[in-house]
C-alpha positions in Angstrom: 72.6 89.6 96.7 75.0 86.6 96.6 77.6 88.7 94.8 77.4 91.4 97.5 78.1 88.8 100.2 81.0 87.3 98.2 82.4 90.8 97.7 82.1 91.6 101.4 83.8 88.3 102.3 86.7 89.0 99.9 87.2 92.5 101.2 87.3 91.2 104.8 89.9 88.6 103.8 92.0 91.3 102.2 91.8 93.5 105.3 93.0 90.5 107.4 95.9 89.8 105.0 96.9 93.5 104.9 96.8 93.7 108.7 99.0 90.7 109.0 101.5 92.1 106.5 101.6 95.5 108.3 102.1 93.8 111.7 105.0 91.8 110.2 106.6 94.9 108.8 106.0 96.9 111.9 107.4 94.1 114.2 110.5 94.0 112.0 111.1 97.7 112.3 110.5 97.6 116.1 113.0 94.7 116.5 115.7 96.8 114.8 115.8 98.8 118.0 116.0 102.1 116.1 115.7 105.3 118.0 114.1 107.6 115.4 110.8 109.0 114.2 110.0 105.9 112.1 110.2 103.6 115.1 108.1 106.0 117.2 105.5 106.3 114.5 105.3 102.6 113.8 104.8 102.0 117.5 101.9 104.4 117.6 100.3 102.9 114.6 100.7 99.4 115.9 99.1 100.4 119.2 96.1 101.7 117.2 95.9 98.6 115.1 95.3 96.6 118.3 93.4 99.2 120.2 90.9 96.9 121.8 93.6 94.8 123.4 94.0 97.0 126.4 96.3 94.9 128.6 98.7 94.1 125.8 98.7 97.7 124.6 99.4 99.0 128.1 102.5 96.9 128.3 103.5 98.0 124.8 103.0 101.6 125.7 105.0 101.3 128.8 107.9 99.9 126.8 107.5 102.7 124.2 107.4 105.4 126.9 110.7 104.1 128.3 112.2 104.5 124.9 110.4 107.8 124.1 109.5 109.5 127.4 108.9 112.9 125.8 106.4 111.7 123.2 103.1 113.0 124.5 100.9 110.8 122.4 102.2 107.7 124.2 101.2 109.1 127.6 97.8 110.1 126.2 97.2 106.6 124.8 98.4 105.0 128.1 95.9 107.1 130.0 93.2 106.0 127.6 94.1 102.3 128.0 94.1 102.7 131.8 90.6 104.3 131.6 89.4 101.3 129.5 90.8 99.1 132.3 89.0 101.3 134.9 92.3 102.3 136.5 91.3 105.9 136.7 93.9 107.1 139.2 96.7 105.7 137.1 95.1 107.2 134.0 95.1 110.7 135.6 98.8 110.2 136.4 99.5 109.3 132.7 97.6 112.4 131.6 99.4 114.6 134.1 102.8 113.5 132.7 101.5 114.4 129.2 100.3 117.7 130.5 103.7 118.4 132.0 105.2 117.9 128.5 102.5 119.8 126.7 100.5 122.0 129.1 98.2 123.4 126.4 97.1 120.0 125.1 93.3 120.3 125.4 92.8 116.6 124.6 94.9 115.5 127.6 93.1 118.0 129.8 89.7 116.7 128.6 90.7 113.1 129.1 92.1 113.8 132.6 88.8 115.5 133.5 86.8 112.5 132.2 89.0 110.1 134.2 88.4 112.1 137.4 
């Protein structure tokens, strides 16, 4: 049993270390102010890595949307963050923008309906 707890502790430590390394690399890529798919993807992954930090993620998503206004997933994630913050009218607006960009996106439509 002791070995199981030690193994679990080691795994948790490695996950923390890996997350820190990824965040450092991702921050470095974002600071390069690239305007390409790598930057866009890194921003999306970074948002998910910190998914439970709703206020910080909302600010980060707003910055990302300014840079990539046509990336539907940022609008969808923004709507989700706003729902977590119980800002449903703003969430519906975010989902609406995503639906303008991708009218057949059923995930956006579902999330919009849930926010209403």
